[in-house]
BAVO-176065 format. One record per atom (N, C-alpha, C): x, y, z; residue in three letters. Coordinates in steps of 0.2 Angstrom, whole numbers, plus 5000, padded with zeros to 4 digits. Layout:
N
XYZALA ...
# end
This chain:
69
500449945000UNK 500050005000UNK 500450065000UNK 501050065003UNK 501450125003UNK 501650154996UNK 501650114991UNK 501750134985UNK 501150174982UNK 500550164985UNK 499950194982UNK 499750254986UNK 500150274991UNK 499950334995UNK 500450384992UNK 500150444990UNK 500550494988UNK 501050514993UNK 501650534991UNK 502250554995UNK 502050615000UNK 501650664998UNK 501550715002UNK 501050695008UNK 500650645007UNK 500250625012UNK 500650585017UNK 501150545015UNK 501550505019UNK 501950555023UNK 502250605020UNK 502650655024UNK 502150695029UNK 501550705028UNK 501150735033UNK 501050695039UNK 500850625037UNK 500750575042UNK 501350575047UNK 501950565044UNK 502550565048UNK 502750625052UNK 502450685050UNK 502550745054UNK 502050745059UNK 501550695060UNK 501050695065UNK 500450725063UNK 500350745057UNK 499650775054UNK 499250715052UNK 498750695056UNK 498350635054UNK 497650655052UNK 497550725051UNK 496850745049UNK 496950795043UNK 496550795039UNK 496550845033UNK 496050835028UNK 496050875023UNK 495650865017UNK 495950875011UNK 495750835006UNK 496050835000UNK 495550824994UNK 495550854989UNK 495150844983UNK 495350774980UNK 494950734979UNK 495150664976UNK 494550634972UNK 494750594967UNK 494250554963UNK 494350484964UNK 493850444963UNK 493850374963UNK 493650344957UNK 493950294954UNK 493750254949UNK 493550184951UNK 493050164949UNK 492750094951UNK 492550064944UNK 492850004943UNK 492549964937UNK 492649894939UNK 492249854935UNK 492249784936UNK 492549744931UNK 493049704932UNK 493449664927UNK 493049604926UNK 492749594920UNK 492449534918UNK 492949474919UNK 492749424922UNK 493149364923UNK 493649364928UNK 493749414931UNK 494349424936UNK 494249374942UNK 493749364944UNK 493649314950UNK 493849244947UNK 493649224942UNK 493849154939UNK 494549154938UNK 494849204935UNK 495549214933UNK 495949204940UNK 495749244945UNK 496149244951UNK 496149174955UNK 495549144955UNK 495449074957UNK 495949024954UNK 495949024947UNK 496348984943UNK 497148994945UNK 497349054945UNK 498049074946UNK 498249054953UNK 497749064958UNK 497949054965UNK 498048974966UNK 497748934962UNK 497848864963UNK 498648844961UNK 498948894957UNK 499648874955UNK 500148904960UNK 499948924966UNK 500348944971UNK 500749014969UNK 501449014971UNK 501849074970UNK 501849094963UNK 501949044958UNK 501949064951UNK 501249094949UNK 500749074951UNK 500049104950UNK 500049174953UNK 500249184959UNK 500249244962UNK 500649294958UNK 501249274956UNK 501649314951UNK 501349334945UNK 500949284942UNK 500649304936UNK 500049344937UNK 499649344942UNK 499149384944UNK 499449454945UNK 499949464948UNK 500249524949UNK 500449564943UNK 500749524938UNK 500849544931UNK 500249574928UNK 499749534928UNK 499049554925UNK 498849614928UNK 498849624935UNK 498549684938UNK 499049744936UNK 499649734936UNK 500149784933UNK 499949804926UNK 499849764922UNK 499749774915UNK 499049814914UNK 498549804919UNK 497949834918UNK 497949904921UNK 498249914927UNK 498249974931UNK 498850024930UNK 499449994928UNK 499950044927UNK 499850094922UNK 499550084916UNK 499350144911UNK 498950194914UNK 498450164918UNK 497950214921UNK 498250254927UNK 498750224931UNK 499050264936UNK 499550314932UNK 499850294927UNK 500350344923UNK 499950404921UNK 499350394918UNK 498850444916UNK 498750494922UNK 498550464927UNK 498350504933UNK 498950554935UNK 499550524935UNK 500150564937UNK 500350604932UNK 500150604926UNK 500450644921UNK 500050714920UNK 
# end
């Protein structure tokens, strides 16, 4: 989770500031077949977990890059 929390929020927290307001947006979407894919990959143990991580990175990395650009 640390990689998903903006640095300025981490800095505020480390400085003892635990309250505040920020304008933010949330994106929610449903990935068709994701539960089935996850269940199949988890049966493969560590290898499946790594594959799932790669799938998630492939999906979300371009979106995160757009948000930060």
